N, C-alpha and C positions, 0 to 999 in steps of 0.2 A: 504494499499500499504505499502511496505516496502522498505526502502531505506539504504544507506550508509552516516554517518556524514561525510561532506566534511574536517573536521578539524582533528578528531579522528580515523576515519575508522570504528567507531562502528555502529551496526545496529540501526536505528531508525525508527519506526513507528507511525502511528496514527498522533497526534498533532505535535511532535516534527519533522516529516518528511513533515507535512505541512509547518510548519515555515520555514523549510528550503527551499522549494520550493518558498514559497513566497518571501524569501529574495533574492534569486538569481533573481527571475521576476523582483522585485523593482530595483535591483542594475544592472541590464544587460541595456545597452543602446538599444533603440528602432532601430531596423533594422540593429544591427551588426552580428546577426547570419545567416551564409549564405543559409542555407536551411529552415530556420524558420524566415524570414524577418520581421512578425508582432509580434515575441516574445520581450517582454521587456517593457522598462517605460521610459518616457521623464524625470523623476527626474533627471538622472545625467546630463543633459543639463543644469540645474540650478547649479551645483556644480563649484566653481571656480568665481562665480559672487558673489556681495555684497549681503548678505543674509538679506534683508530688509523684514518687514513685509509682503509686497505685493509678493515677490518671496515664504515666508512660504506660503501663501495662495495658490499660484501656484503650489506647491509642494504638498500640499494637494489634489488638484484637479487632478494632475496627479497620485497620488497614488490611488484615487477612480477609475480613469479610467482603469488603470492596472489591477484591481479586476474584471471588467466587461469586460476586453478584453479575449475571451474564448481560444486565443492561448497562453496565459500565463499558463494555466492549474491551475490557483488559483481561479475560479468562484465558488467553493464550500463554500468559506468563504464570509459572507453577511456582509460587515462592516459598523458599525453604528456610529462609533466616529473615525475620523482621526484626530491626532493633530501632526504639524510638529513644531519642536523648533530647535534652534541652538546648534550644540554640536560640540566643538572644532572648525575645520576648516569645518566641513561638517554639515549635517542634522541628526536628530533624529527624526523618523516617530513612533508615538505610535497609536496600532490599538485596537480597542475594537468591537467585533461584534459577529455574530452566525456562528458557524462551527457544523455541525451535531446536530443541535438544541442543543447545549451548547453554553453558553456565554464563551467567550475566548478572552485573549487579549495577545498581543506580541509586540515587539519593533524591530525596523530595523535602523541600523546606515548606512547612506549613506555618 
């Protein structure tokens, strides 16, 4: 699948296009899209709260759920490791897993 980078306007495909799709799905609040109410992730509900260890674990759980929600269109990545950590005033999510029979890693800042 070929797409356009939302920041630069350059053409992206393959892995970079998937990372952009995953970032968009993980940072979109669940239920905010009018015609796709099941698209998104609950991670954004945690932002603005005190990020204790319990909320970091909850963020990891919400991130895992996003990959198994077929409405997000990112179910072709099978996460094996999801790590949430504090990053400035938000979260940094690190993912490692299998995509198209290749081991891949990427990060999302929420």
